[in-house]
N, C-alpha and C positions, 0 to 999 in steps of 0.2 A: 845631469845625479847620477849616482854609480848606484847598483843592484846587484850585489852579490848572487851566484846561482844557488844559493840555502833559501833565498828569500822568494826568488823568484819560481823554485821549487814550491815554498811553502801557497803561493799562492795559490798556483796553478793547482795546485789537490785542498786547499779549499775551495777552489772553484767548480771544480770536477764532482769531491763532495757534496757543496749545493746540489749541481742540477742533477747526482744520482739520487740524491734524499727528495731534489725535487718531484723525480720522474716516477721515485717511488709511493708518494705520497699520491700520486695525480693519477697515474694504474692502480693502487686500491682502492683510491675515486670509484675509479671510474670499472670496478668488478666489482662493490658497491653499491653501486646505482644500477648496474647487469642483473648485477643477485636479484633486489626490490622487483628492479622489472620484471622479473623472472617470477618471483612470490606474488606478485600485485595481480601478473595476471591468470595465472594459479586463482586466487584470489577470485579476481573476476568473472572467470569460466563456473567455481562455484560457485556467485550470485545469482550468475543464470542460469544454470540448472535450477537450482532452486526455483527461480521466481519461474521457471516455466511450472515446477509441478503444484508449486502455492497459490496460479493462475487455474491449474487446472481444479485444485480443489477448489476455488470460490467458482467459479462456475457450478460446479457439479452444487453446492450452496445457490447459488442463484436461482439455478433450476428448481432447486425443493423451495423456494422462498415463490418465484411463478409459480408453482405448483400449489401452493397453499392461499393464496392472492387468488389462483380459483376457483379455490374452493368459498376463502369468503365472497367472492364473489357471486357463485352459487345460491352459498346460502342468503346474501341481501334478497336475494331475488325471492330467494324462497319467503323472508319474512319479510317480503315487502306486500308478495304475493298471501298469504293470511293473515296482514292491518286491511288491503283492498276485502277479503270476505266476512273480517269481521265488521270494518262502517256496514257492508250488507246486512250481514245477520243482524245488525245495531237497527240498522231503520227498518229491519221486516220487524222485531219484535217492536218495533216502536208502534209499525203502524198497526200488529196484532190490541196492540193493548189502547191504542185508544186517543183518543189528547187528554193532558194533565184534567185532572179533577181542576176546577181555582177555588182558590181561600175563601173570595167573595162570588158571594151566587147573586148574582143582581133578578131583578124583581119585576 
């Protein structure tokens, strides 16, 4: 089979054009991936910084909750002490009043 020089040159030109376009697409895609990786790295760094500050704030809030919890424990102990004293006062008042009068008096 005979091919002219023009046909061979057209085939070579088309193949080189396809190779060039393919290389350009590959390079463009690689450039886009590299830029995306850089942006993701920046965003990850920002998230890490935000996480540190948020963790510090949560630790402060946890400390405040612990202090409030300690106050609640102290108040609970005081209430229990008052309840115990109230029971003792009730017993003392009952002793002072004496026994209750009965409804039916035995003869």
